C-alpha positions, 0 to 999 in steps of 0.5 A, a space after each residue: 438719238 436713236 429710235 428702234 423701227 417701228 414694228 407693223 402693229 405699231 405702224 397700223 395703229 399710228 395710221 389708223 389713229 391719225 386717220 380718225 383724227 383727221 376724219 372726225 374733223 374739227 373747228 379748232 386751229 390747235 387741232 389741225 396744227 396737232 394732227 397735220 403738216 404741209 399741204 393738209 395742214 394748209 388746206 384745214 386752215 384755209 377752209 377754216 378761215 373760209 367758214 368763219 368768214 361767212 358765218 360758221 364754225 364747222 366745215 361742211 361734213 359728210 352726213 356719215 363719217 368715214 370709218 377706217 377698214 382694219 385692213 391697214 397696210 403700210 410701208 415705213 422709211 427712214 434710219 434709226 439715227 435720229 432723222 426724220 421717218 415717214 410712212 406711207 399707208 393704204 387702207 378702205 374707207 367708206 366715205 359718203 358725199 355731204 348731204 347724201 347718205 349712199 356709201 362709197 368705198 375707196 382705198 386711200 393712200 396716205 403720208 404721215 411724217 415724223 419729223 424727228 425722234 419722239 416728235 409726234 406723227 402728222 398726217 401730211 398727204 391724202 389721196 384716193 386710188 382708182 380701184 379699192 385693190 390698187 395697193 402701193 407696190 413699194 419696195 422693202 429692203 433687207 431691213 423692212 424698210 421701204 427703198 426710197 430715192 437711190 439712183 433715179 437716172 433710169 426712170 421715165 421722169 426725174 422725180 425732181 420736177 415731174 410735179 411741176 411738169 405734171 401741173 404745167 402740162 395739165 393746166 397750161 400750154 407748156 406741152 408735155 415737157 419732156 414726159 410721156 404721159 399716160 392716156 388717163 393724164 392726157 383725157 384729164 387735160 382734155 377734161 379740163 380744156 372743156 370744162 374752162 369752155 363750160 365755165 365761160 359759157 355759164 357766166 353768160 355775155 358780160 361775165 368774166 372768168 379767170 383760171 389760175 395755178 399755184 403748182 408746188 414743184 417739189 415732191 412732198 415726202 420721199 421718192 417712194 421706190 417700187 418693186 418694178 424699179 420705178 417710183 411714186 412721188 406725191 404732188 400738190 397743186 392749188 387750182 384757182 377760178 374766178 367767177 364773175 356772173 353777167 350783169 343781173 344774174 347770180 349762181 347758188 350753190 345747192 351744196 359745196 365744200 365750204 360751211 355758210 356758202 350754199 343757198 346764197 345768190 353770189 355775183 361773183 365768187 373765187 374758189 380755190 381747190 387743192 389737188 393731191 396726185 400720186 404720180 407712178 414714173 416707170 423705168 426707161 425713157 419711154 415709159 409712161 408717166 401716169 396717175 396711182 391716186 389723187 384727191 380734189 379737196 375745197 381749199 378757200 372760197 370768196 364771194 360777193 353777194 348778188 344784191 339785185 
């Protein structure tokens, strides 16, 4: 079954519609299954499970709902041969932190997927660029479709393995893995190491800390080629931090990403955070792989209340 190429107007409508539905949220499992797939569906269902476990129905949401800017930029990949199609959307959103009415404008990069002709479009991936002017520089062919895949041998890293290498480099002692990482990536690794030191200090003498990571080594969606010959790939990991406070002590959250977990003294808890990262791979063996956009989203929480 062939399906005509999407017009710019149609693509913008899809992105704006799904963004509104995602930001509106909800406590119904079928709702999330109807608008998301992949990492975002997995994350949404995990958050719902956590919220219900602690006696609430809804995820802790911003005091003011984000608003999608009308200036949506989109790039579409896929052929009219019945295969699946992807949209990469970029647009400004006005976000608010939970419990804080201050406005923050971000440039959101999102991936949307249609699994087969006639199937619904689903939101699969969301990451925020460091600057609102940092639009994806996606290469487009004569047919107006985004260029994806093609020959990747001239790139600074292999798109098929770079997600796993990035996760390993940041969170383990595996080293650079043959990839030249940008200074920003190196600084992030150093910051994570410092964070681990602080966590161990926070639990106090007699406390315990366990750190883990689940790396999805396969990029999510296509390899998006850029106008300079490079590529963009979407990567996901889930970090786990287990804290057991020193005997007789507890930790209490004033805010968190999980409804029902604040204001409670916890003797121990496990937090999982989903990291969604778009890596920019340049051409040439000496090129540095950097982060083009990234998000850290609450995934799951398990805790034991302090009873002392």
